[in-house]
C-alpha positions, 0 to 999 in steps of 0.5 A, a space after each residue: 214233778 206233779 206234786 211240785 206243780 200242784 204246790 206251786 199252783 196252790 201257792 198261786 191260789 193262796 196269793 190270789 184269794 189269801 186271807 190278808 185284810 185290806 181295810 183301805 178298800 171301800 165296799 163299793 170299790 170291790 171288783 166283784 167280777 174278780 172276786 167271783 172268778 177267784 172263788 169259782 177257780 177254787 170251787 172247780 178244783 174242789 170238784 175235780 178233787 172230789 171226782 178223783 176221790 182225793 178227800 184230803 185235798 178236798 179238805 185242804 181246798 175247803 179250808 183255803 176257801 173258807 180262810 180266803 178274803 174273797 170267800 168272806 166278801 162273797 159271804 157278807 154280800 150274800 147275807 146283806 143283799 138277800 130278802 132277809 137282810 133287814 132281819 136281825 138275830 138275838 143281838 139286834 145287829 144288821 149290816 146296813 152300811 158299807 163300813 159295817 160290811 167291811 168290818 164284818 169281813 175283817 171279823 170273820 175268823 175261825 179261831 174264837 168263833 162262837 155262834 149266838 143262840 137263835 132268835 125264835 119267831 113264829 109264823 102262821 101256817 095254813 092250818 091255823 097253827 104257828 110254825 117256829 123259826 130260828 133266826 141266826 145272827 148276821 155274823 152266823 149267817 155270814 159264816 154259814 154262807 162262807 162254808 156253804 161256798 166250800 160245801 156246795 161243790 161237794 154236794 153238787 158233785 155227789 147229788 142225785 141227777 133227779 134232785 131239783 130242790 134248792 139247787 143252783 141253776 135248777 128250778 120247778 121247770 126243770 123238775 117238770 121236764 124231768 117228770 115229762 121225760 120219765 113218764 113219756 118213756 114209762 107211764 106210771 104213778 107220781 107220788 107226793 110225800 113229806 117227811 114229818 119233822 125232818 129237821 126236828 129229828 135229824 141225827 147230829 151224830 149222823 151229820 157230824 159223820 157224813 157232812 164233808 165240812 169243818 167238824 168243829 164249826 158244824 158242831 157249834 152250829 148244831 148246838 146253836 140250833 138247839 138254843 133259842 131266845 124264847 117268847 115272853 113267858 115261854 121257858 128256854 128249852 133245848 130242842 133236838 134236831 137242827 135249825 130250819 133257817 140259815 144258809 146251810 139248812 137246806 143242804 142237810 136234807 139234801 145230803 141225807 137223801 143222797 147218802 145210802 141209808 140202808 142201815 142208818 138208825 136215823 129217823 129221817 133215813 128210816 122215813 126215806 127208806 119207807 118212801 123208797 119202798 112205796 116207790 118200788 111197790 107203785 112201780 110194779 
């Protein structure tokens, strides 16, 4: 009886956030409140499935969300209304009109999807050196934003309660408050650390085994993160690690930091173990 009720509920959700295309709807006529509510309902169901340990149901709901039209609408809206909306990738394409945005929603399909190489740019650092950044194409950014909608509920449910970086509804003020409460009870040391080469050394095999999302899509993103369009006179080389930019880039170190790393050979995990050993030593 319970399974039948859940199946009926699943069918109702498919009808409300289904992948059917309706090109007659203009971008400015979209009811964004309804779109957000539909996606939010699916995300709540993902959270409940994670808390219950039903990972098969988590994958099914994630697939439903990434195939839904409402999810695609939100993904396109996110990448076309943020600060980098005018920065194009290697293809030079930008979605600056309502018609292009609706066409982008209709073109977001899992089958046949192949991410483009990153466009390499360099920005100056405070020490005078240049920091390399890889800029994904608009379509790849939208696909990342779409899968982030399905990945974020899992990451937030499993996240450390004392983690504040790049999380929704958390800010520097929350981190300061957390430090104040912790130090008021047990005065001690505050250590600042930095993982050198985090994105350059992160293990693809570890990410493929532990990131709870579509493995085929993740594998393509990791490969595109090593391919880039070089500067004039620079040879095109394949780089290890993962891309620093992109909608899902900040999610990778969050998952690595949360996951038990006691026996992982990954360089990032080894550095996390080193920092934790320092924290334990300083707390004595």
